[in-house]
PyMOL Python script that loads the backbone (N, CA, C, O; Angstrom):
from pymol import cmd

cmd.read_pdbstr("""\
ATOM      1  N   MET A   1      31.702  18.733 -34.741  1.00  0.00           N
ATOM      2  CA  MET A   1      30.969  19.025 -33.744  1.00  0.00           C
ATOM      3  C   MET A   1      30.636  17.744 -32.872  1.00  0.00           C
ATOM      4  O   MET A   1      30.250  16.652 -33.290  1.00  0.00           O
ATOM      5  N   ALA A   2      30.860  18.108 -31.641  1.00  0.00           N
ATOM      6  CA  ALA A   2      30.705  17.055 -30.820  1.00  0.00           C
ATOM      7  C   ALA A   2      29.224  16.674 -30.399  1.00  0.00           C
ATOM      8  O   ALA A   2      28.352  17.511 -30.163  1.00  0.00           O
ATOM      9  N   LYS A   3      29.047  15.234 -30.335  1.00  0.00           N
ATOM     10  CA  LYS A   3      27.512  15.022 -29.820  1.00  0.00           C
ATOM     11  C   LYS A   3      27.382  15.126 -28.631  1.00  0.00           C
ATOM     12  O   LYS A   3      28.319  15.038 -27.838  1.00  0.00           O
ATOM     13  N   ALA A   4      26.019  15.360 -28.280  1.00  0.00           N
ATOM     14  CA  ALA A   4      25.608  15.596 -26.803  1.00  0.00           C
ATOM     15  C   ALA A   4      25.431  14.124 -26.341  1.00  0.00           C
ATOM     16  O   ALA A   4      24.890  13.313 -27.092  1.00  0.00           O
ATOM     17  N   PRO A   5      25.866  13.786 -25.159  1.00  0.00           N
ATOM     18  CA  PRO A   5      25.747  12.510 -24.462  1.00  0.00           C
ATOM     19  C   PRO A   5      24.198  12.173 -24.404  1.00  0.00           C
ATOM     20  O   PRO A   5      23.358  13.016 -24.088  1.00  0.00           O
ATOM     21  N   ALA A   6      23.898  10.860 -24.741  1.00  0.00           N
ATOM     22  CA  ALA A   6      22.664  10.311 -24.874  1.00  0.00           C
ATOM     23  C   ALA A   6      22.194  10.393 -23.328  1.00  0.00           C
ATOM     24  O   ALA A   6      22.877  10.162 -22.330  1.00  0.00           O
ATOM     25  N   ALA A   7      20.718  10.820 -23.415  1.00  0.00           N
ATOM     26  CA  ALA A   7      20.027  10.783 -22.187  1.00  0.00           C
ATOM     27  C   ALA A   7      19.821   9.693 -21.309  1.00  0.00           C
ATOM     28  O   ALA A   7      19.055   8.894 -21.847  1.00  0.00           O
ATOM     29  N   PRO A   8      20.151   9.354 -20.284  1.00  0.00           N
ATOM     30  CA  PRO A   8      19.956   8.218 -19.474  1.00  0.00           C
ATOM     31  C   PRO A   8      18.532   7.743 -19.581  1.00  0.00           C
ATOM     32  O   PRO A   8      17.641   8.591 -19.529  1.00  0.00           O
ATOM     33  N   SER A   9      18.221   6.435 -19.730  1.00  0.00           N
ATOM     34  CA  SER A   9      16.828   5.872 -19.746  1.00  0.00           C
ATOM     35  C   SER A   9      16.178   6.252 -18.361  1.00  0.00           C
ATOM     36  O   SER A   9      16.871   6.414 -17.357  1.00  0.00           O
ATOM     37  N   SER A  10      15.088   6.357 -18.365  1.00  0.00           N
ATOM     38  CA  SER A  10      14.334   6.629 -16.929  1.00  0.00           C
ATOM     39  C   SER A  10      14.344   5.163 -16.204  1.00  0.00           C
ATOM     40  O   SER A  10      14.022   4.075 -16.680  1.00  0.00           O
ATOM     41  N   THR A  11      14.800   5.477 -14.949  1.00  0.00           N
ATOM     42  CA  THR A  11      14.992   4.162 -14.083  1.00  0.00           C
ATOM     43  C   THR A  11      13.696   4.352 -13.113  1.00  0.00           C
ATOM     44  O   THR A  11      13.594   3.408 -12.329  1.00  0.00           O
ATOM     45  N   GLN A  12      12.844   5.183 -12.998  1.00  0.00           N
ATOM     46  CA  GLN A  12      11.772   5.414 -12.104  1.00  0.00           C
ATOM     47  C   GLN A  12      10.680   4.573 -12.564  1.00  0.00           C
ATOM     48  O   GLN A  12      10.446   4.522 -13.772  1.00  0.00           O
ATOM     49  N   PRO A  13       9.914   3.838 -11.647  1.00  0.00           N
ATOM     50  CA  PRO A  13       8.997   3.011 -12.199  1.00  0.00           C
ATOM     51  C   PRO A  13       7.861   3.960 -12.719  1.00  0.00           C
ATOM     52  O   PRO A  13       7.885   5.183 -12.583  1.00  0.00           O
ATOM     53  N   ASP A  14       6.823   3.218 -13.358  1.00  0.00           N
ATOM     54  CA  ASP A  14       5.604   3.856 -13.872  1.00  0.00           C
ATOM     55  C   ASP A  14       4.712   3.913 -12.211  1.00  0.00           C
ATOM     56  O   ASP A  14       4.825   3.184 -11.226  1.00  0.00           O
ATOM     57  N   PRO A  15       3.955   4.953 -12.443  1.00  0.00           N
ATOM     58  CA  PRO A  15       3.113   5.441 -11.017  1.00  0.00           C
ATOM     59  C   PRO A  15       2.151   4.288 -10.848  1.00  0.00           C
ATOM     60  O   PRO A  15       1.946   3.510 -11.780  1.00  0.00           O
ATOM     61  N   VAL A  16       1.558   4.166  -9.675  1.00  0.00           N
ATOM     62  CA  VAL A  16       0.583   3.129  -9.408  1.00  0.00           C
ATOM     63  C   VAL A  16      -0.664   3.658  -9.806  1.00  0.00           C
ATOM     64  O   VAL A  16      -1.495   2.827 -10.173  1.00  0.00           O
ATOM     65  N   SER A  17      -1.013   4.953  -9.819  1.00  0.00           N
ATOM     66  CA  SER A  17      -2.410   5.289 -10.184  1.00  0.00           C
ATOM     67  C   SER A  17      -2.256   6.560 -10.802  1.00  0.00           C
ATOM     68  O   SER A  17      -1.170   7.136 -10.856  1.00  0.00           O
ATOM     69  N   TYR A  18      -3.376   7.037 -11.297  1.00  0.00           N
ATOM     70  CA  TYR A  18      -3.539   8.394 -12.142  1.00  0.00           C
ATOM     71  C   TYR A  18      -3.146   9.414 -11.132  1.00  0.00           C
ATOM     72  O   TYR A  18      -2.337  10.304 -11.393  1.00  0.00           O
ATOM     73  N   GLU A  19      -3.797   9.259  -9.832  1.00  0.00           N
ATOM     74  CA  GLU A  19      -3.756  10.214  -8.598  1.00  0.00           C
ATOM     75  C   GLU A  19      -2.129  10.454  -8.392  1.00  0.00           C
ATOM     76  O   GLU A  19      -1.577  11.554  -8.413  1.00  0.00           O
ATOM     77  N   ALA A  20      -1.510   9.212  -8.194  1.00  0.00           N
ATOM     78  CA  ALA A  20      -0.034   9.554  -7.912  1.00  0.00           C
ATOM     79  C   ALA A  20       0.689  10.104  -9.017  1.00  0.00           C
ATOM     80  O   ALA A  20       1.641  10.862  -8.832  1.00  0.00           O
ATOM     81  N   ALA A  21       0.326   9.795 -10.062  1.00  0.00           N
ATOM     82  CA  ALA A  21       1.142  10.543 -11.366  1.00  0.00           C
ATOM     83  C   ALA A  21       0.907  11.868 -11.406  1.00  0.00           C
ATOM     84  O   ALA A  21       1.761  12.694 -11.730  1.00  0.00           O
ATOM     85  N   LEU A  22      -0.352  12.156 -11.055  1.00  0.00           N
ATOM     86  CA  LEU A  22      -0.667  13.718 -11.062  1.00  0.00           C
ATOM     87  C   LEU A  22      -0.012  14.461 -10.022  1.00  0.00           C
ATOM     88  O   LEU A  22       0.484  15.574 -10.191  1.00  0.00           O
ATOM     89  N   GLU A  23      -0.024  13.745  -8.817  1.00  0.00           N
ATOM     90  CA  GLU A  23       0.900  14.330  -7.723  1.00  0.00           C
ATOM     91  C   GLU A  23       2.215  14.667  -8.015  1.00  0.00           C
ATOM     92  O   GLU A  23       2.739  15.772  -7.880  1.00  0.00           O
ATOM     93  N   GLU A  24       2.805  13.444  -8.503  1.00  0.00           N
ATOM     94  CA  GLU A  24       4.408  13.841  -8.906  1.00  0.00           C
ATOM     95  C   GLU A  24       4.578  14.762  -9.854  1.00  0.00           C
ATOM     96  O   GLU A  24       5.479  15.601  -9.850  1.00  0.00           O
ATOM     97  N   LEU A  25       3.560  14.617 -10.855  1.00  0.00           N
ATOM     98  CA  LEU A  25       3.910  15.755 -11.987  1.00  0.00           C
ATOM     99  C   LEU A  25       3.803  17.058 -11.387  1.00  0.00           C
ATOM    100  O   LEU A  25       4.653  17.901 -11.677  1.00  0.00           O
ATOM    101  N   GLU A  26       2.780  17.361 -10.512  1.00  0.00           N
ATOM    102  CA  GLU A  26       2.644  18.770 -10.000  1.00  0.00           C
ATOM    103  C   GLU A  26       3.719  19.156  -9.104  1.00  0.00           C
ATOM    104  O   GLU A  26       4.005  20.351  -9.025  1.00  0.00           O
ATOM    105  N   GLN A  27       4.491  18.104  -8.267  1.00  0.00           N
ATOM    106  CA  GLN A  27       5.595  18.481  -7.560  1.00  0.00           C
ATOM    107  C   GLN A  27       6.667  18.749  -8.432  1.00  0.00           C
ATOM    108  O   GLN A  27       7.415  19.695  -8.186  1.00  0.00           O
ATOM    109  N   LEU A  28       6.854  17.963  -9.524  1.00  0.00           N
ATOM    110  CA  LEU A  28       8.001  18.163 -10.392  1.00  0.00           C
ATOM    111  C   LEU A  28       8.010  19.654 -11.059  1.00  0.00           C
ATOM    112  O   LEU A  28       8.996  20.388 -11.130  1.00  0.00           O
ATOM    113  N   VAL A  29       6.649  19.950 -11.549  1.00  0.00           N
ATOM    114  CA  VAL A  29       6.520  21.298 -12.268  1.00  0.00           C
ATOM    115  C   VAL A  29       6.880  22.500 -11.282  1.00  0.00           C
ATOM    116  O   VAL A  29       7.317  23.580 -11.682  1.00  0.00           O
ATOM    117  N   GLY A  30       6.636  22.175  -9.911  1.00  0.00           N
ATOM    118  CA  GLY A  30       6.886  23.335  -9.111  1.00  0.00           C
ATOM    119  C   GLY A  30       8.388  23.380  -8.851  1.00  0.00           C
ATOM    120  O   GLY A  30       8.888  24.491  -8.675  1.00  0.00           O
ATOM    121  N   ARG A  31       9.172  22.283  -8.806  1.00  0.00           N
ATOM    122  CA  ARG A  31      10.666  22.267  -8.767  1.00  0.00           C
ATOM    123  C   ARG A  31      11.292  22.853  -9.991  1.00  0.00           C
ATOM    124  O   ARG A  31      12.251  23.623  -9.939  1.00  0.00           O
ATOM    125  N   ILE A  32      10.649  22.413 -11.219  1.00  0.00           N
ATOM    126  CA  ILE A  32      11.210  23.082 -12.428  1.00  0.00           C
ATOM    127  C   ILE A  32      11.132  24.580 -12.544  1.00  0.00           C
ATOM    128  O   ILE A  32      12.046  25.340 -12.866  1.00  0.00           O
ATOM    129  N   GLU A  33       9.723  24.923 -12.187  1.00  0.00           N
ATOM    130  CA  GLU A  33       9.455  26.398 -12.210  1.00  0.00           C
ATOM    131  C   GLU A  33      10.189  27.122 -11.208  1.00  0.00           C
ATOM    132  O   GLU A  33      10.438  28.305 -11.441  1.00  0.00           O
ATOM    133  N   SER A  34      10.557  26.632 -10.188  1.00  0.00           N
ATOM    134  CA  SER A  34      11.317  27.415  -9.144  1.00  0.00           C
ATOM    135  C   SER A  34      12.685  27.889  -9.775  1.00  0.00           C
ATOM    136  O   SER A  34      13.293  28.826  -9.257  1.00  0.00           O
ATOM    137  N   GLY A  35      13.128  27.292 -10.805  1.00  0.00           N
ATOM    138  CA  GLY A  35      14.459  27.861 -11.415  1.00  0.00           C
ATOM    139  C   GLY A  35      15.757  27.526 -10.676  1.00  0.00           C
ATOM    140  O   GLY A  35      16.847  28.022 -10.959  1.00  0.00           O
ATOM    141  N   GLN A  36      15.515  26.557  -9.615  1.00  0.00           N
ATOM    142  CA  GLN A  36      16.855  26.282  -8.892  1.00  0.00           C
ATOM    143  C   GLN A  36      17.310  24.961  -9.073  1.00  0.00           C
ATOM    144  O   GLN A  36      18.086  24.447  -8.268  1.00  0.00           O
ATOM    145  N   LEU A  37      16.873  24.353 -10.100  1.00  0.00           N
ATOM    146  CA  LEU A  37      17.519  23.080 -10.368  1.00  0.00           C
ATOM    147  C   LEU A  37      18.578  23.286 -11.295  1.00  0.00           C
ATOM    148  O   LEU A  37      18.569  24.218 -12.099  1.00  0.00           O
ATOM    149  N   PRO A  38      19.629  22.320 -11.195  1.00  0.00           N
ATOM    150  CA  PRO A  38      20.643  22.396 -12.166  1.00  0.00           C
ATOM    151  C   PRO A  38      20.238  22.025 -13.510  1.00  0.00           C
ATOM    152  O   PRO A  38      19.136  21.477 -13.556  1.00  0.00           O
ATOM    153  N   LEU A  39      20.894  22.195 -14.711  1.00  0.00           N
ATOM    154  CA  LEU A  39      20.315  22.155 -16.048  1.00  0.00           C
ATOM    155  C   LEU A  39      20.226  20.621 -16.261  1.00  0.00           C
ATOM    156  O   LEU A  39      19.257  20.227 -16.910  1.00  0.00           O
ATOM    157  N   ASP A  40      21.111  19.706 -15.800  1.00  0.00           N
ATOM    158  CA  ASP A  40      20.839  18.353 -16.172  1.00  0.00           C
ATOM    159  C   ASP A  40      19.594  17.695 -15.306  1.00  0.00           C
ATOM    160  O   ASP A  40      18.921  16.801 -15.818  1.00  0.00           O
ATOM    161  N   GLN A  41      19.320  18.175 -13.978  1.00  0.00           N
ATOM    162  CA  GLN A  41      18.219  17.597 -13.293  1.00  0.00           C
ATOM    163  C   GLN A  41      16.868  18.315 -13.911  1.00  0.00           C
ATOM    164  O   GLN A  41      15.727  17.874 -13.775  1.00  0.00           O
ATOM    165  N   MET A  42      17.194  19.363 -14.528  1.00  0.00           N
ATOM    166  CA  MET A  42      15.782  20.127 -15.041  1.00  0.00           C
ATOM    167  C   MET A  42      15.459  19.335 -16.231  1.00  0.00           C
ATOM    168  O   MET A  42      14.278  19.185 -16.541  1.00  0.00           O
ATOM    169  N   LEU A  43      16.511  18.753 -17.006  1.00  0.00           N
ATOM    170  CA  LEU A  43      16.311  18.063 -18.242  1.00  0.00           C
ATOM    171  C   LEU A  43      15.651  16.619 -17.935  1.00  0.00           C
ATOM    172  O   LEU A  43      14.760  16.136 -18.634  1.00  0.00           O
ATOM    173  N   ALA A  44      16.190  16.014 -16.832  1.00  0.00           N
ATOM    174  CA  ALA A  44      15.660  14.702 -16.251  1.00  0.00           C
ATOM    175  C   ALA A  44      14.185  14.933 -15.536  1.00  0.00           C
ATOM    176  O   ALA A  44      13.338  14.044 -15.450  1.00  0.00           O
ATOM    177  N   GLY A  45      14.041  16.155 -15.085  1.00  0.00           N
ATOM    178  CA  GLY A  45      12.630  16.219 -14.677  1.00  0.00           C
ATOM    179  C   GLY A  45      11.731  16.470 -15.861  1.00  0.00           C
ATOM    180  O   GLY A  45      10.593  16.000 -15.860  1.00  0.00           O
ATOM    181  N   TYR A  46      12.194  17.205 -16.900  1.00  0.00           N
ATOM    182  CA  TYR A  46      11.271  17.361 -18.068  1.00  0.00           C
ATOM    183  C   TYR A  46      11.072  16.028 -18.710  1.00  0.00           C
ATOM    184  O   TYR A  46      10.131  15.894 -19.492  1.00  0.00           O
ATOM    185  N   GLN A  47      11.757  15.172 -18.489  1.00  0.00           N
ATOM    186  CA  GLN A  47      11.676  13.933 -19.465  1.00  0.00           C
ATOM    187  C   GLN A  47      10.800  13.109 -18.406  1.00  0.00           C
ATOM    188  O   GLN A  47       9.810  12.492 -18.799  1.00  0.00           O
ATOM    189  N   ARG A  48      11.110  13.108 -17.296  1.00  0.00           N
ATOM    190  CA  ARG A  48      10.035  12.272 -16.372  1.00  0.00           C
ATOM    191  C   ARG A  48       8.672  13.025 -16.442  1.00  0.00           C
ATOM    192  O   ARG A  48       7.689  12.286 -16.494  1.00  0.00           O
ATOM    193  N   GLY A  49       8.498  14.041 -16.450  1.00  0.00           N
ATOM    194  CA  GLY A  49       7.275  14.864 -16.739  1.00  0.00           C
ATOM    195  C   GLY A  49       6.468  14.401 -17.995  1.00  0.00           C
ATOM    196  O   GLY A  49       5.245  14.263 -17.997  1.00  0.00           O
ATOM    197  N   ALA A  50       7.281  14.180 -19.048  1.00  0.00           N
ATOM    198  CA  ALA A  50       6.635  13.771 -20.286  1.00  0.00           C
ATOM    199  C   ALA A  50       6.228  12.186 -19.993  1.00  0.00           C
ATOM    200  O   ALA A  50       5.226  11.819 -20.607  1.00  0.00           O
ATOM    201  N   VAL A  51       6.726  11.409 -19.326  1.00  0.00           N
ATOM    202  CA  VAL A  51       6.461  10.119 -18.954  1.00  0.00           C
ATOM    203  C   VAL A  51       5.157  10.095 -18.092  1.00  0.00           C
ATOM    204  O   VAL A  51       4.256   9.293 -18.338  1.00  0.00           O
ATOM    205  N   LEU A  52       5.093  10.965 -17.114  1.00  0.00           N
ATOM    206  CA  LEU A  52       3.953  11.041 -16.321  1.00  0.00           C
ATOM    207  C   LEU A  52       2.826  11.705 -17.033  1.00  0.00           C
ATOM    208  O   LEU A  52       1.692  11.326 -16.738  1.00  0.00           O
ATOM    209  N   LEU A  53       2.969  12.630 -17.918  1.00  0.00           N
ATOM    210  CA  LEU A  53       1.926  13.175 -18.695  1.00  0.00           C
ATOM    211  C   LEU A  53       1.138  12.360 -19.563  1.00  0.00           C
ATOM    212  O   LEU A  53      -0.088  12.417 -19.663  1.00  0.00           O
ATOM    213  N   ASN A  54       2.123  11.383 -20.361  1.00  0.00           N
ATOM    214  CA  ASN A  54       1.747  10.240 -21.066  1.00  0.00           C
ATOM    215  C   ASN A  54       0.751   9.334 -20.385  1.00  0.00           C
ATOM    216  O   ASN A  54      -0.362   9.022 -20.810  1.00  0.00           O
ATOM    217  N   PHE A  55       1.361   8.942 -19.197  1.00  0.00           N
ATOM    218  CA  PHE A  55       0.503   8.046 -18.385  1.00  0.00           C
ATOM    219  C   PHE A  55      -0.733   8.445 -18.013  1.00  0.00           C
ATOM    220  O   PHE A  55      -1.641   7.615 -17.971  1.00  0.00           O
ATOM    221  N   CYS A  56      -0.986   9.997 -17.634  1.00  0.00           N
ATOM    222  CA  CYS A  56      -2.056  10.621 -17.291  1.00  0.00           C
ATOM    223  C   CYS A  56      -3.120  10.383 -18.388  1.00  0.00           C
ATOM    224  O   CYS A  56      -4.256   9.942 -18.215  1.00  0.00           O
ATOM    225  N   ARG A  57      -2.525  10.767 -19.574  1.00  0.00           N
ATOM    226  CA  ARG A  57      -3.346  10.868 -20.827  1.00  0.00           C
ATOM    227  C   ARG A  57      -3.940   9.481 -21.001  1.00  0.00           C
ATOM    228  O   ARG A  57      -5.151   9.292 -21.122  1.00  0.00           O
ATOM    229  N   ALA A  58      -3.096   8.597 -21.005  1.00  0.00           N
ATOM    230  CA  ALA A  58      -3.651   7.150 -21.311  1.00  0.00           C
ATOM    231  C   ALA A  58      -4.636   6.618 -20.470  1.00  0.00           C
ATOM    232  O   ALA A  58      -5.466   5.814 -20.895  1.00  0.00           O
ATOM    233  N   ARG A  59      -4.606   7.025 -19.251  1.00  0.00           N
ATOM    234  CA  ARG A  59      -5.489   6.712 -18.017  1.00  0.00           C
ATOM    235  C   ARG A  59      -6.986   7.436 -18.458  1.00  0.00           C
ATOM    236  O   ARG A  59      -8.057   6.830 -18.480  1.00  0.00           O
ATOM    237  N   LEU A  60      -6.817   8.680 -18.756  1.00  0.00           N
ATOM    238  CA  LEU A  60      -7.998   9.408 -19.192  1.00  0.00           C
ATOM    239  C   LEU A  60      -8.634   8.990 -20.365  1.00  0.00           C
ATOM    240  O   LEU A  60      -9.860   9.023 -20.469  1.00  0.00           O
ATOM    241  N   ASP A  61      -7.890   8.597 -21.258  1.00  0.00           N
ATOM    242  CA  ASP A  61      -8.324   8.105 -22.578  1.00  0.00           C
ATOM    243  C   ASP A  61      -9.130   6.774 -22.286  1.00  0.00           C
ATOM    244  O   ASP A  61     -10.218   6.634 -22.845  1.00  0.00           O
ATOM    245  N   ALA A  62      -8.690   5.866 -21.504  1.00  0.00           N
ATOM    246  CA  ALA A  62      -9.183   4.516 -20.908  1.00  0.00           C
ATOM    247  C   ALA A  62     -10.757   4.796 -20.383  1.00  0.00           C
ATOM    248  O   ALA A  62     -11.815   4.286 -20.753  1.00  0.00           O
ATOM    249  N   VAL A  63     -10.487   5.763 -19.421  1.00  0.00           N
ATOM    250  CA  VAL A  63     -11.886   6.188 -18.692  1.00  0.00           C
ATOM    251  C   VAL A  63     -12.785   6.782 -19.969  1.00  0.00           C
ATOM    252  O   VAL A  63     -13.877   6.254 -20.179  1.00  0.00           O
ATOM    253  N   GLN A  64     -12.429   7.644 -20.640  1.00  0.00           N
ATOM    254  CA  GLN A  64     -13.333   8.274 -21.605  1.00  0.00           C
ATOM    255  C   GLN A  64     -13.826   7.247 -22.539  1.00  0.00           C
ATOM    256  O   GLN A  64     -15.001   7.353 -22.891  1.00  0.00           O
ATOM    257  N   ASP A  65     -13.028   6.135 -23.065  1.00  0.00           N
ATOM    258  CA  ASP A  65     -13.460   5.078 -23.898  1.00  0.00           C
ATOM    259  C   ASP A  65     -14.609   4.156 -23.046  1.00  0.00           C
ATOM    260  O   ASP A  65     -15.540   3.617 -23.643  1.00  0.00           O
ATOM    261  N   GLN A  66     -14.444   4.056 -21.726  1.00  0.00           N
ATOM    262  CA  GLN A  66     -15.312   3.290 -20.918  1.00  0.00           C
ATOM    263  C   GLN A  66     -16.771   4.019 -20.986  1.00  0.00           C
ATOM    264  O   GLN A  66     -17.840   3.507 -21.318  1.00  0.00           O
ATOM    265  N   ILE A  67     -16.557   5.126 -20.649  1.00  0.00           N
ATOM    266  CA  ILE A  67     -17.804   6.077 -20.767  1.00  0.00           C
ATOM    267  C   ILE A  67     -18.620   5.967 -22.078  1.00  0.00           C
ATOM    268  O   ILE A  67     -19.850   5.901 -22.065  1.00  0.00           O
ATOM    269  N   LYS A  68     -17.906   5.952 -23.170  1.00  0.00           N
ATOM    270  CA  LYS A  68     -18.579   5.987 -24.517  1.00  0.00           C
ATOM    271  C   LYS A  68     -19.290   4.433 -24.520  1.00  0.00           C
ATOM    272  O   LYS A  68     -20.425   4.289 -24.974  1.00  0.00           O
ATOM    273  N   VAL A  69     -18.594   3.407 -24.029  1.00  0.00           N
ATOM    274  CA  VAL A  69     -19.234   2.125 -24.061  1.00  0.00           C
ATOM    275  C   VAL A  69     -20.447   2.178 -23.248  1.00  0.00           C
ATOM    276  O   VAL A  69     -21.475   1.638 -23.657  1.00  0.00           O
ATOM    277  N   LEU A  70     -20.401   2.850 -22.015  1.00  0.00           N
ATOM    278  CA  LEU A  70     -21.534   2.820 -21.134  1.00  0.00           C
ATOM    279  C   LEU A  70     -22.748   3.718 -21.830  1.00  0.00           C
ATOM    280  O   LEU A  70     -23.931   3.402 -21.698  1.00  0.00           O
ATOM    281  N   ASP A  71     -22.381   4.681 -22.459  1.00  0.00           N
ATOM    282  CA  ASP A  71     -23.316   5.566 -23.169  1.00  0.00           C
ATOM    283  C   ASP A  71     -24.166   5.125 -24.268  1.00  0.00           C
ATOM    284  O   ASP A  71     -25.240   5.596 -24.643  1.00  0.00           O
ATOM    285  N   GLU A  72     -23.399   3.993 -24.785  1.00  0.00           N
ATOM    286  CA  GLU A  72     -24.120   3.338 -25.962  1.00  0.00           C
ATOM    287  C   GLU A  72     -24.839   2.002 -25.660  1.00  0.00           C
ATOM    288  O   GLU A  72     -25.162   1.104 -26.438  1.00  0.00           O
ATOM    289  N   GLY A  73     -25.023   2.124 -24.156  1.00  0.00           N
ATOM    290  CA  GLY A  73     -25.774   0.872 -23.674  1.00  0.00           C
ATOM    291  C   GLY A  73     -25.217  -0.492 -23.562  1.00  0.00           C
ATOM    292  O   GLY A  73     -25.890  -1.493 -23.318  1.00  0.00           O
ATOM    293  N   THR A  74     -23.972  -0.460 -23.755  1.00  0.00           N
ATOM    294  CA  THR A  74     -23.583  -1.839 -23.697  1.00  0.00           C
ATOM    295  C   THR A  74     -22.397  -1.842 -22.376  1.00  0.00           C
ATOM    296  O   THR A  74     -21.336  -1.223 -22.453  1.00  0.00           O
ATOM    297  N   LEU A  75     -22.735  -2.502 -21.410  1.00  0.00           N
ATOM    298  CA  LEU A  75     -21.923  -2.575 -20.184  1.00  0.00           C
ATOM    299  C   LEU A  75     -21.002  -3.542 -20.386  1.00  0.00           C
ATOM    300  O   LEU A  75     -21.390  -4.656 -20.740  1.00  0.00           O
ATOM    301  N   GLN A  76     -19.708  -3.294 -20.206  1.00  0.00           N
ATOM    302  CA  GLN A  76     -18.706  -4.122 -20.420  1.00  0.00           C
ATOM    303  C   GLN A  76     -17.715  -3.920 -19.333  1.00  0.00           C
ATOM    304  O   GLN A  76     -17.643  -2.773 -18.892  1.00  0.00           O
ATOM    305  N   PRO A  77     -16.858  -4.918 -18.768  1.00  0.00           N
ATOM    306  CA  PRO A  77     -16.005  -4.646 -17.722  1.00  0.00           C
ATOM    307  C   PRO A  77     -14.978  -3.680 -18.150  1.00  0.00           C
ATOM    308  O   PRO A  77     -14.633  -3.637 -19.330  1.00  0.00           O
ATOM    309  N   TRP A  78     -14.473  -2.907 -17.263  1.00  0.00           N
ATOM    310  CA  TRP A  78     -13.508  -1.886 -17.539  1.00  0.00           C
ATOM    311  C   TRP A  78     -12.039  -2.506 -17.097  1.00  0.00           C
ATOM    312  O   TRP A  78     -11.851  -2.995 -15.983  1.00  0.00           O
ATOM    313  N   THR A  79     -11.111  -2.427 -18.036  1.00  0.00           N
ATOM    314  CA  THR A  79      -9.839  -2.801 -17.564  1.00  0.00           C
ATOM    315  C   THR A  79      -8.895  -1.751 -17.787  1.00  0.00           C
ATOM    316  O   THR A  79      -8.929  -1.098 -18.830  1.00  0.00           O
ATOM    317  N   GLN A  80      -8.017  -1.531 -16.846  1.00  0.00           N
ATOM    318  CA  GLN A  80      -6.842  -0.350 -16.816  1.00  0.00           C
ATOM    319  C   GLN A  80      -5.932  -0.336 -17.785  1.00  0.00           C
ATOM    320  O   GLN A  80      -5.108   0.578 -17.785  1.00  0.00           O
ATOM    321  N   GLU A  81      -5.898  -1.324 -18.784  1.00  0.00           N
ATOM    322  CA  GLU A  81      -4.801  -1.424 -19.949  1.00  0.00           C
ATOM    323  C   GLU A  81      -5.280  -0.320 -21.033  1.00  0.00           C
ATOM    324  O   GLU A  81      -4.633  -0.148 -22.066  1.00  0.00           O
TER     325      GLU A  81
END
""", "prot")
cmd.dss("prot")
cmd.show_as("cartoon", "prot")
cmd.util.cbc("prot")
cmd.orient("prot")
């Protein structure tokens, strides 16, 4: 049985902000849902979408953690890392 070729690594940079990632993700989902992408582009889009989704989740988790700190009455500077 022949092995499928390895997927190329993502060469697209990380988004600069949560909003940019969300906008790119929404556009990507629209293109995938249109059903007009060739299979290899659909796969690449799915992979990029996973990267964008993880980026958004990480940003939301960081904000949620900061809110918890503020709710506990301990004001500390917020870092986006």
